[in-house]
C-alpha positions in Angstrom: 9.4 92.4 -14.3 11.0 88.9 -15.5 14.6 88.5 -14.5 16.8 88.7 -17.6 18.6 85.2 -17.4 21.4 84.2 -19.2 21.8 80.8 -21.0 24.6 78.6 -22.4 24.0 75.4 -24.5 25.4 72.0 -23.0 24.2 68.5 -22.4 21.5 68.9 -25.1 19.6 71.5 -23.4 19.9 75.4 -22.5 21.2 75.8 -19.0 20.7 79.1 -17.0 24.0 81.0 -16.1 24.2 82.0 -12.5 27.0 84.9 -12.1 25.4 87.6 -9.9 23.4 88.2 -6.5 20.4 88.8 -8.7 20.6 85.5 -10.2 20.8 83.7 -6.9 17.9 86.1 -5.5 15.6 85.3 -8.5 16.0 81.5 -8.5 12.4 81.2 -7.6 11.5 83.0 -10.9 13.5 80.3 -13.0 11.2 77.9 -14.6 12.1 74.5 -12.6 11.7 72.7 -15.9 14.9 74.2 -16.9 16.9 73.1 -13.7 19.4 70.3 -14.2 18.7 68.8 -10.8 15.6 69.0 -8.6 17.2 67.2 -5.6 20.5 65.8 -4.2 21.7 64.0 -1.3 23.7 65.6 1.4 26.3 62.8 1.5 28.7 61.4 -1.0 29.4 64.8 -2.5 32.4 67.0 -2.7 31.0 69.7 -0.5 30.8 70.6 3.1 28.4 68.5 4.7 27.8 70.8 7.5 26.6 73.5 4.9 24.3 70.8 3.3 22.8 70.0 6.5 22.0 73.6 7.4 20.2 73.8 4.1 18.4 70.6 4.6 15.6 72.4 6.5 13.5 69.1 7.1 16.6 67.0 8.1 15.7 64.2 5.6 19.2 64.0 4.0 18.3 65.4 0.7 18.2 69.0 -0.7 15.2 69.8 -2.9 14.8 72.8 -5.1 12.5 74.9 -2.5 15.2 74.4 0.2 17.9 76.0 -2.1 15.5 78.8 -2.8 14.9 79.4 0.6 18.6 79.3 1.4 19.3 82.0 -1.3 16.5 84.1 0.1 17.5 83.9 3.8 20.9 85.0 2.6 19.4 87.9 0.9 17.7 89.1 3.8 21.0 89.4 5.7 23.7 90.5 3.5 24.0 93.9 1.6 27.4 93.1 0.0 27.4 90.0 -2.1 30.8 90.3 -3.6 32.5 88.1 -0.8 29.9 85.6 -1.6 30.6 85.7 -5.3 34.0 85.2 -4.6 33.5 82.4 -1.9 35.2 84.4 1.0 35.8 82.3 4.0 35.5 85.3 6.4 32.3 87.3 7.1 32.9 91.1 7.1 30.9 93.1 9.4 30.3 95.7 6.8 28.7 93.0 4.5 25.5 92.6 6.8 22.4 94.1 5.9 20.7 96.9 8.0 17.7 94.9 8.5 16.3 93.2 11.8 18.2 90.1 11.0 21.5 91.7 9.9 21.6 94.0 13.0 21.2 90.8 15.3 23.9 89.1 13.4 26.0 92.1 13.7 25.7 92.2 17.6 26.3 88.6 17.8 29.4 88.9 15.4 30.7 91.8 17.6 30.0 89.8 20.9 31.8 86.7 19.7 34.9 88.6 18.6 35.1 90.1 22.1 34.6 87.0 24.1 37.1 84.9 22.0 39.7 87.7 22.4 39.5 89.2 19.0 37.9 92.7 19.8 38.5 95.2 17.3 38.4 92.8 14.2 36.2 93.9 11.4 35.5 90.3 10.2 34.9 86.8 11.7 36.0 83.2 10.5 34.7 79.7 11.5 37.4 79.2 14.0 36.0 82.1 16.4 32.5 80.9 15.7 33.3 77.3 16.7 35.4 78.4 19.7 32.4 80.4 21.0 29.9 77.4 20.3 32.2 75.2 22.3 32.0 77.6 25.2 28.1 78.1 25.0 27.6 74.2 24.7 29.5 73.9 28.1 27.7 76.6 29.8 24.9 75.7 32.4 22.3 77.5 30.2 23.0 76.7 26.6 19.5 77.2 25.1 18.7 73.5 24.3 16.0 73.2 27.0 17.8 70.3 28.6 18.8 70.5 32.3 22.0 68.6 33.2 21.6 66.7 36.4 25.1 67.6 37.7 24.5 71.5 37.0 21.6 71.5 39.6 23.0 73.3 42.7 20.4 72.2 45.4 21.3 68.7 46.4 17.8 67.4 47.2 16.5 68.7 43.7 19.6 67.1 42.1 18.8 63.6 43.7 15.3 64.1 42.7 16.4 64.8 39.1 18.6 61.8 39.1 15.5 59.7 40.2 13.7 61.3 37.1 16.5 60.3 34.8 16.8 56.7 36.1 13.1 56.3 35.5 12.3 58.2 32.5 15.8 58.1 30.8 18.0 61.0 30.2 18.8 63.1 26.9 22.3 64.3 26.1 22.6 68.1 26.8 24.5 70.3 24.0 27.6 69.8 26.3 27.3 66.0 26.1 26.4 65.5 29.8 23.1 63.5 30.7 20.0 65.8 31.5 16.3 65.9 31.8 13.9 68.0 29.8 10.3 69.4 30.1 8.6 66.3 28.8 10.5 63.9 31.0 9.8 66.2 34.1 6.1 66.4 33.4 5.7 62.7 32.7 7.5 61.8 35.8 5.4 63.9 38.2 2.2 63.2 36.4 2.6 59.6 37.1 4.0 60.2 40.5 0.8 62.1 41.2 -1.5 59.3 40.0 0.5 56.8 42.1 0.3 58.8 45.4 -3.4 59.3 44.8 -3.9 55.4 44.4 -1.7 55.0 47.4 -3.8 57.6 49.4 -7.1 55.7 48.3 -6.0 52.5 49.4 -5.0 53.8 53.0 -8.1 55.8 53.7 -11.1 54.3 51.4 -10.2 50.7 50.8 -9.1 50.0 54.2 -5.7 48.7 53.3 -3.9 50.6 56.0 -1.6 47.7 57.5 -3.3 45.2 55.4 -1.6 45.7 52.1 0.9 43.0 52.7 -1.8 40.5 53.4 -3.6 41.4 50.4 -0.5 40.9 48.3 0.3 37.8 49.8 -3.2 36.4 49.0 -3.0 37.8 45.5 0.2 36.0 44.9 -1.2 32.4 45.7 -4.8 33.1 44.9 -5.1 31.3 41.5 -3.2 28.2 42.8 -5.0 27.9 45.8 -8.2 28.1 44.1 -6.9 25.3 41.9 -6.1 23.2 44.7 -9.6 23.4 46.4 -11.1 22.8 43.0 -9.3 19.7 42.5 -9.9 18.3 46.1 -13.6 18.9 45.3 -13.5 17.1 42.1 -11.5 14.1 44.0 -14.5 14.0 46.6 -16.9 13.7 43.6 -14.7 10.8 41.9 -12.1 9.2 43.9 -10.7 7.6 41.1 -9.7 10.8 39.5 -7.3 11.6 42.3 -4.1 10.2 40.6 -5.0 12.2 37.4 -5.6 15.4 39.4 -2.2 15.2 41.2 0.1 15.5 38.1 0.5 17.0 34.9 1.3 14.9 31.7 3.8 12.1 32.7 5.4 12.5 29.3 5.9 16.2 29.9 7.5 15.4 33.2 9.9 13.0 31.6 11.2 15.5 29.0 12.1 17.8 31.9 13.6 15.1 34.2 16.3 14.5 31.6 17.8 18.0 32.1 18.6 20.4 34.8 15.5 21.3 37.0 14.7 24.5 38.8 12.1 25.6 41.2 11.3 28.4 38.9 10.6 26.0 36.0 7.2 26.5 34.4 6.5 22.8 34.6 7.0 22.5 38.3 4.9 25.7 39.0 2.2 24.2 36.9 2.0 21.1 39.2 -0.7 21.3 42.0 0.3 23.5 44.9 0.1 20.6 47.2 -1.1 16.9 47.1 -4.8 16.5 46.1 -7.2 14.4 48.1 -10.9 14.4 48.9 -11.6 17.1 51.6 -7.9 18.0 52.1 -6.7 21.1 53.8 -3.8 23.1 52.1 -0.5 22.3 53.9 1.7 25.3 54.8 4.7 23.5 55.5 7.1 21.1 53.8 4.3 19.0 52.4 3.5 21.7 49.9 4.8 21.9 46.2 8.6 23.1 46.6 8.0 25.6 43.9 5.4 27.3 46.1 6.7 27.1 49.8 8.1 30.4 49.5 4.9 32.2 48.7 2.8 30.0 51.2 5.2 31.0 53.8 4.6 34.6 53.0 0.8 34.2 53.1 1.0 32.6 56.6 3.4 35.4 57.9 1.6 38.2 56.5 -2.2 37.2 56.3 -2.6 34.5 59.2 -2.2 34.7 63.0 0.9 33.7 64.5 -0.7 30.7 66.2 -2.3 29.6 63.1 -1.7 25.9 62.4 0.2 24.0 59.7 -2.8 23.8 57.1 -5.5 26.1 55.8 -8.8 24.4 54.9 -11.2 25.9 52.4 -13.5 27.7 55.1 -10.6 29.6 56.4 -9.5 30.3 52.9 -12.9 31.7 52.1 -12.9 34.0 55.0 -9.4 35.3 54.2 -10.4 36.3 50.8 -13.4 38.1 52.3 -11.2 39.9 54.6 -8.8 41.4 52.0 -11.2 41.5 49.0 -11.5 45.4 48.9 -7.9 45.7 49.4 -7.1 43.2 46.5 -9.6 45.3 44.4 -7.4 48.2 45.2 -4.2 46.6 44.2 -5.6 45.5 40.9 -6.0 49.3 40.2 -2.3 50.0 40.7 -1.0 52.4 38.1 1.7 51.1 35.9 4.8 52.8 34.3 8.4 53.6 34.9 7.6 55.5 38.0 5.3 52.8 39.6 8.4 50.4 39.0 10.5 52.5 41.5 7.9 51.7 44.2 5.1 53.6 45.9 7.0 53.7 49.0 10.0 55.6 47.4 7.8 57.9 45.8 5.8 58.5 48.9 9.1 59.2 50.7 10.1 61.6 48.2 6.7 63.6 48.6 7.0 63.3 52.4 10.2 65.4 52.3 8.1 68.4 50.6 6.0 70.8 52.2 2.4 69.4 52.6 3.6 66.2 51.2 3.2 67.3 47.8 5.8 67.4 44.8 4.1 70.4 43.1 6.9 72.8 44.6 9.9 70.4 43.4 8.3 70.1 40.1 8.0 73.9 39.7 11.8 74.6 40.8 12.9 71.9 38.0 10.8 73.3 35.4 12.0 76.8 36.0 15.6 75.2 35.3 14.3 74.4 32.0 12.9 77.8 31.3 16.2 79.5 32.2 17.9 77.2 29.9 15.8 78.1 26.9 16.0 81.7 27.8 19.5 81.4 26.4 18.3 80.1 23.1 18.2 83.3 21.2 21.9 83.9 21.9 22.5 80.3 20.7 20.2 80.8 17.5 22.0 84.2 16.6 25.6 82.5 16.9 24.2 79.4 14.8 22.7 81.9 12.3 26.2 83.4 12.1 27.8 80.1 11.3 25.1 79.2 8.8 25.7 82.7 6.9 29.4 82.4 6.8 29.2 78.8 5.3 26.5 79.9 2.8 28.7 82.9 1.9 31.5 80.4 1.3 29.6 77.9 -0.7 26.2 78.7 -1.8 27.2 80.0 -5.3 29.1 76.8 -6.2 26.2 74.7 -4.9 23.7 76.6 -7.1 26.0 76.3 -10.1 26.3 72.4 -9.3 22.4 72.2 -8.8 20.8 74.5 -11.2 22.8 74.5 -14.3 25.8 72.0 -13.7 28.1 74.8 -14.7 31.2 73.7 -13.0 30.9 70.4 -14.5 30.4 71.7 -18.3 33.2 74.3 -17.8 35.5 71.8 -16.3 36.1 73.1 -12.8 35.0 69.9 -11.2 31.5 69.2 -10.1 30.5 68.3 -6.7 29.6 64.8 -7.7 33.0 63.9 -9.3 34.8 62.1 -6.6 38.4 62.3 -8.4 40.3 60.9 -11.0 41.1 57.1 -11.9 44.3 56.2 -13.7 44.0 52.8 -15.4 45.1 51.4 -18.8 47.0 54.4 -19.9 44.3 56.9 -19.5 42.8 59.3 -16.7 39.1 59.0 -16.1 37.8 62.2 -14.5 34.1 61.4 -14.4 34.0 59.3 -11.3 31.1 59.2 -8.9 31.1 57.6 -5.3 28.8 54.5 -5.0 27.3 53.2 -1.9 25.9 49.9 -3.0 27.2 48.8 -6.6 24.4 46.0 -6.8 21.7 48.5 -6.7 23.5 51.4 -8.4 24.3 49.3 -11.8 20.8 48.5 -13.0 20.1 52.2 -13.1 23.4 53.3 -14.1 23.5 50.9 -17.0 20.7 53.0 -18.7 23.4 55.7 -19.3 24.6 53.8 -22.5 28.1 54.7 -21.4 31.1 52.1 -20.7 31.1 52.0 -16.9 34.0 50.4 -14.5 33.2 49.9 -10.9 36.2 50.1 -8.8 36.9 49.1 -5.2 39.4 51.5 -3.8 41.3 51.1 -0.5 43.5 53.4 1.5 45.1 52.3 4.7 42.0 50.8 6.6 39.6 52.7 4.4 37.5 51.5 1.6 35.3 53.1 -1.0 33.6 52.2 -4.3 33.6 54.4 -7.2 32.2 54.2 -10.6 34.2 55.6 -13.6 32.8 56.5 -17.0 35.4 55.5 -19.6 34.8 57.7 -22.7 38.0 57.5 -24.9 40.4 54.9 -26.1 39.6 51.1 -26.5 38.6 48.6 -23.9 40.7 45.5 -25.1 42.5 45.6 -21.8 39.8 46.7 -19.3 38.6 43.6 -17.4 37.6 42.7 -14.0 40.8 42.4 -11.6 42.7 45.3 -13.6 44.5 47.4 -10.9 44.8 51.2 -11.1 45.3 54.3 -9.0 42.5 56.6 -7.9 43.3 60.3 -6.8 40.5 61.7 -4.6 39.6 65.5 -4.7 42.1 66.0 -1.8 44.8 64.5 -3.6 45.0 61.4 -1.5 45.9 58.2 -3.6 43.8 55.1 -3.4 44.5 51.6 -4.5 41.7 50.7 -7.1 40.7 47.5 -8.6 38.0 46.9 -11.2 35.2 44.8 -9.8 32.5 45.2 -12.3 32.1 46.5 -15.9 29.2 47.5 -17.8 30.2 47.5 -21.6 28.9 50.0 -24.2 30.6 51.7 -27.1 33.1 54.3 -26.4 33.6 55.8 -29.9 32.6 55.1 -33.5 36.3 54.5 -34.4 36.5 51.7 -31.8 33.2 50.3 -33.4 35.0 50.3 -36.9 37.9 48.3 -35.7 35.9 45.9 -33.5 34.9 43.4 -36.2 38.6 43.2 -37.4 39.8 42.7 -33.8 37.3 40.0 -33.3 38.4 38.4 -36.5 41.9 38.5 -35.6 41.0 37.0 -32.2 39.0 34.2 -33.6 41.9 33.4 -36.1 44.3 33.3 -33.1 42.1 31.2 -31.3 41.6 28.6 -34.1 45.4 28.8 -35.0 46.2 28.0 -31.2 43.8 25.1 -31.2 45.2 23.7 -34.4 48.8 24.3 -33.2 47.7 22.3 -29.8 46.2 19.5 -31.8 49.4 19.3 -33.9 51.6 19.3 -31.0 49.5 16.6 -29.3 49.7 14.4 -32.6 53.4 15.0 -32.9 54.0 14.1 -29.2 52.1 10.7 -29.9 54.2 10.1 -32.9 57.3 10.8 -31.1 56.3 8.3 -28.4 55.7 5.6 -30.9 59.2 6.1 -32.3 60.7 6.0 -28.8 58.8 2.7 -28.4 60.2 1.3 -31.7 63.7 2.3 -30.7 63.4 0.8 -27.3 62.3 -2.6 -28.8 64.7 -2.7 -31.7 66.7 -5.8 -30.4 63.4 -7.9 -30.0 62.5 -10.4 -32.7 59.7 -9.2 -35.2 56.4 -10.8 -35.0 53.3 -10.4 -37.1 51.5 -8.8 -34.2 52.8 -5.8 -32.2 55.9 -6.4 -30.5 55.9 -6.4 -26.6 56.5 -2.7 -25.4 55.3 -1.2 -28.7 52.1 1.0 -28.5 48.8 -0.6 -29.9 48.5 -0.2 -33.6 52.4 -0.4 -34.3 53.1 -3.4 -36.5 56.6 -4.8 -37.5 57.5 -4.5 -41.1 57.7 -7.8 -42.9 61.3 -9.0 -43.5 63.1 -6.7 -41.1 63.7 -7.6 -37.5 62.3 -4.9 -35.2 61.4 -2.6 -37.9 57.8 -1.2 -37.2 55.5 0.8 -39.3 54.1 3.6 -37.3 50.5 5.0 -38.1 50.6 8.1 -40.4 54.2 7.8 -41.2 54.1 4.7 -43.8 56.5 2.1 -44.1 60.3 2.9 -45.0 60.8 3.3 -48.8 57.0 3.3 -49.6 56.2 5.5 -52.5 53.6 8.2 -52.8 50.3 7.4 -54.7 50.5 9.0 -58.0 46.3 9.3 -57.6 46.8 11.4 -54.5 49.4 13.8 -56.3 46.9 14.2 -59.3 44.1 15.1 -57.0 45.9 17.8 -55.2 47.2 19.3 -58.5 43.7 19.6 -59.6 42.5 21.3 -56.2 45.3 23.8 -56.4 44.7 24.5 -60.1 40.8 25.2 -59.2 41.7 27.5 -56.5 44.1 29.3 -58.6 41.6 29.8 -61.2 39.0 31.2 -58.9 41.5 33.6 -57.3 42.7 34.8 -60.9 39.0 35.2 -61.9 38.1 37.3 -58.9 41.2 39.5 -59.2 40.5 40.0 -62.9 37.1 41.1 -62.2 38.3 43.3 -59.5 40.9 45.1 -61.8 38.3 45.5 -64.5 36.4 47.8 -62.1 39.1 50.4 -62.9 38.4 53.7 -61.0 35.6 51.9 -59.2 38.0 50.0 -57.1 38.1 52.5 -54.2 34.3 52.4 -53.9 34.4 48.5 -53.9 36.9 48.6 -51.3 34.8 51.2 -49.3 31.7 48.9 -49.7 33.5 45.9 -48.5 34.9 47.8 -45.5 31.4 49.2 -44.8 29.8 45.8 -45.0 32.0 44.5 -42.5 32.2 47.5 -39.9 28.9 49.3 -40.9 26.7 47.5 -38.5 28.9 47.8 -35.5 29.3 51.5 -36.3 25.7 52.1 -36.6 25.0 50.5 -33.4 27.7 52.4 -31.7 26.5 55.7 -33.3 22.9 55.1 -32.0 24.2 54.3 -28.3 26.4 57.2 -28.2 23.6 59.6 -29.0 21.8 58.3 -26.2 24.9 58.4 -23.9 24.1 60.6 -20.8 25.1 61.3 -17.3 21.5 61.3 -15.8 21.0 57.7 -14.9 24.5 57.4 -13.2 23.5 60.3 -11.0 20.0 59.1 -10.4 21.3 55.8 -9.2 23.3 58.0 -6.6 20.1 59.7 -5.3 20.1 62.7 -7.5 17.0 63.8 -9.1 18.2 64.8 -12.7 15.6 66.7 -14.7 17.0 66.6 -18.2 19.2 64.3 -20.5 22.6 65.6 -19.7 24.1 64.1 -22.9 27.7 63.1 -23.0 28.8 64.2 -26.2 32.0 62.6 -28.1 33.7 66.0 -27.5 33.0 66.0 -23.8 33.7 62.4 -23.3 37.2 63.0 -24.8 37.6 65.8 -22.3 36.7 63.6 -19.4 38.7 60.6 -20.3 42.3 61.8 -21.2 44.9 59.9 -22.9 48.8 60.7 -23.1 49.8 62.7 -26.3 52.5 61.6 -28.5 56.0 63.2 -27.8 57.3 64.7 -31.0 60.8 64.6 -29.9 60.7 61.0 -28.9 63.4 58.7 -30.6 63.5 55.1 -31.0 66.2 53.0 -29.0 68.8 51.7 -31.5 69.2 48.4 -29.6 67.8 46.7 -26.4 69.6 48.4 -23.4 70.9 51.2 -25.5 70.0 55.1 -25.2 70.1 57.0 -28.6 73.2 58.9 -27.3 75.3 55.9 -26.5 75.4 52.7 -24.2 73.5 52.8 -21.0 75.8 52.5 -18.0 75.4 51.8 -14.5 77.9 52.5 -11.7 80.4 53.7 -14.5 80.5 50.7 -16.5 78.4 49.5 -19.6 75.3 47.6 -18.9 
């Protein structure tokens, strides 16, 4: 039977109303094409993050529709009384648990937790009691996570071996926070140790390396360089002229290193021959050898040669020495690698020697037993974690569903989980604000919302966050980058806010109607300001010229400009010191009659045109209002049409999509909804105008008993 869903109209679509337990239990039956959102992030929401993490089954930081459905059905198998969930109660009552296997297991854990935390006799439990019990379990020796803390192993020998395992394979944090080892690390250590010991036994028994391993390792350390030395000596015997070339590397390469600090471990010195090359030469084992290799040659002499051996090794003795340790060298080349081998075969062998039969199987079994004992406590921990999950879902599941499936809280003005708080700026309160992680990535997608967006950087003490506010009422004349405001988050904390970026779009058709006239006024103001500035500059120049004339009044007049006068200032004939300034005319000069006549004709023509237009306009009679309306529409109509088209497309979807949501429909922001989300102050009917500056309507304003 189909569940009887109820719907409400909002955002340009029919949204499902979620009011009852049946609605939550039948979310699977609601066609997902009707869901407002199909996924949301677990961070950046005004919602308990622990609850979101428990719903996020795959731990990918996002909650999708199937995970929300699974959470509702999980609760349905454990609760019989859904009224506390519908109320969002913060305490879980024992009587609310269902009579199912899951419900009975939770009831047992609820009673046990109350008893162990000293609240026996209570009929309900809260998060404080659950968290207290969880902290105790995490500190217990066996806490169900399958990790054995090294310090918790009682036997000293086993604890020392566990410490070795942690050093070689790395440790993992136990639920209590201490370093520990798990089954994977234990098995990997003993597998590598067994392989290493088997290799060690093979060398001692089959490869004949008993007591000769040190000699084989000494030969292996210098093998390539000694072979290189004798090969060079044979080439020198073939061509004595090549001896100098065979004795050194590239001289230019040596010069480059000679200018800096030298070290016997430097690559260039180790690349040089191990000893001076000459035809038929023997390898010196004393101070005649390359200093970078003397240590390795001394080890070779001590470990692989007789005590009475001489100070040099010829090629025949070298070949004999290689044959003697060849099998042992082959065995060394098969040495296992890995973190256990890095400890050293002697250390691992000594660990085995302390065990019965020289094997590590028994201690391995004991350590794995510790892991199994720890895992045995897992069901108790799982029941306690399920109790926490059920309590958190009882408190917030309905609210999350309403903010996921239908956005009911948003449309009904209760505050959606994505609303970060309220921004107060420019005489308005913007309630539709969203947290933004990266404005540079957010803006390109959010701009498709066709809404006016103001990105603000908010600072409180040493904290910083970025929000985007949707401005959907009022004008935008004084919204600009750098404008300061105040942001209140959902907890009531205040943040200093500064606009750092705006995306401009129409806010209302009324604003679009006035937009052309505002632009015209601004253009006129700009032009007047420019003309005033130009006129002021001209007048300043003229004043300077007059000042120059006054300053030189006592000097004799000349045909040219008097010294000290600006260029273009000439003295008037017949008057000493009198000057004619450009644009001012000579004193006593009469106005040209033709100019006056031209001005009169121009003014008459303009008057005639104005009178003619006005006369025709008056002749329209009762059509005058329509004419005025036509003029207004011709000016404001295009901007109003563009604004109307964009307002029809304005939606919340792209803003949330840019924040990580998967919005499933348009979520249109109508003019009515926009006005509700951006509030402006209402006029105060009883407000009166001040009669004079500094005076109240009821008398003079005083400060300290005296008039101000």
